[in-house]
C-alpha positions in Angstrom: 0.0 0.0 0.0 1.3 3.4 -0.9 2.4 5.5 2.1 0.2 8.4 1.1 -2.9 6.2 1.1 -1.8 4.5 4.4 -1.5 7.9 6.1 -4.8 9.1 4.7 -6.7 5.9 5.8 -5.0 6.1 9.2 -6.3 9.6 9.5 -9.8 8.4 8.5 -9.7 5.8 11.3 -8.6 8.4 13.8 -11.5 10.5 12.8 -13.8 7.6 13.4 -12.3 7.1 16.9 -12.5 10.8 17.8 -16.2 10.8 16.6 -17.0 7.9 18.9 -17.9 5.6 16.0 -15.3 3.0 16.9 -15.6 1.7 20.4 -14.4 -1.2 22.5 -17.9 -2.7 22.2 -17.9 -2.8 18.4 -14.4 -4.2 17.9 -15.6 -6.8 15.3 -17.2 -4.0 13.2 -14.3 -1.6 13.0 -13.7 -2.3 9.3 -17.3 -2.1 8.4 -17.8 1.1 10.3 -14.8 2.8 8.7 -14.9 1.6 5.2 -18.3 0.0 4.4 -21.0 1.9 6.2 -20.7 4.9 3.9 -18.9 6.0 0.7 -15.3 7.1 1.3 -15.3 9.3 -1.8 -18.5 10.7 -3.2 -18.6 11.9 -6.8 -17.0 10.7 -10.0 -14.7 13.7 -10.4 -13.6 13.5 -6.8 -12.8 9.8 -7.2 -10.8 10.5 -10.4 -8.9 13.2 -8.6 -8.2 10.8 -5.7 -6.7 8.2 -8.1 -4.5 10.9 -9.7 -3.5 12.4 -6.3 -2.2 9.0 -5.2 -0.8 8.1 -8.7 -2.9 5.0 -9.0 -3.1 3.2 -12.3 -6.9 2.7 -12.9 -6.3 -0.7 -14.5 -4.2 -2.0 -11.6 -6.9 -0.8 -9.2 -9.6 -2.6 -11.2 -7.5 -5.8 -11.3 -6.9 -5.7 -7.6 -10.6 -5.2 -6.9 -11.7 -7.9 -9.2 -9.1 -10.4 -7.9 -10.3 -9.6 -4.3 -13.9 -10.1 -5.2 -13.3 -13.3 -7.1 -11.3 -14.7 -4.2 -13.8 -13.7 -1.5 -17.1 -13.8 -3.3 -16.6 -16.1 -6.3 -17.5 -13.4 -8.8 -16.6 -9.8 -9.6 -18.5 -6.7 -10.7 -17.8 -4.3 -13.5 -16.2 -1.0 -12.6 -17.8 1.5 -14.9 -17.0 4.6 -12.9 -14.3 6.0 -10.7 -16.5 6.4 -7.6 -17.4 2.7 -7.5 -13.7 1.7 -8.1 -12.2 4.0 -5.4 -14.7 3.0 -2.8 -14.1 -0.7 -3.4 -10.3 -0.1 -3.5 -10.4 1.8 -0.2 -12.5 -1.0 1.3 -9.8 -3.5 0.4 -6.9 -1.3 1.6 -8.8 -0.4 4.8 -9.2 -4.1 5.5 -5.5 -4.6 4.9 -4.6 -1.8 7.3 -7.0 -3.0 10.0 -5.7 -6.6 9.6 -2.3 -5.2 10.7 -4.2 -4.3 13.9 -5.8 -7.7 14.5 -4.0 -8.1 17.8 -5.4 -4.8 19.1 -8.4 -5.2 21.3 -9.4 -1.7 22.4 -9.8 1.8 20.9 -7.0 3.4 23.0 -4.4 0.9 21.7 -5.8 1.2 18.1 -5.4 5.0 18.3 -1.8 4.6 19.6 -1.0 2.2 16.8 -2.6 4.3 14.1 -0.8 7.5 15.3 2.6 6.0 14.6 1.7 5.1 11.0 
């Protein structure tokens, strides 16, 4: 994962902690609450700009999303717009980032861990 994206997603997680969305009681839902409950990026143009800002090749992102979906769901969808692509891509990267935190069991420790990213 690119360092710029890692820092951005870490900041997003910190915002969710500070907003009280992530708690000790919903530990098993942290990924869902951060990256699946709402769109990360809204708007086709904003999503296109996000891809450019992070220097992400659209075809590589599509391939990664489709590979993930095939592996986890047995099928994959078509990505016919940047908004759909970016939100799925961020979902996958958010899962990857939070998987690095699998050993963390409380919000205080998560915040400490995320702050050093």
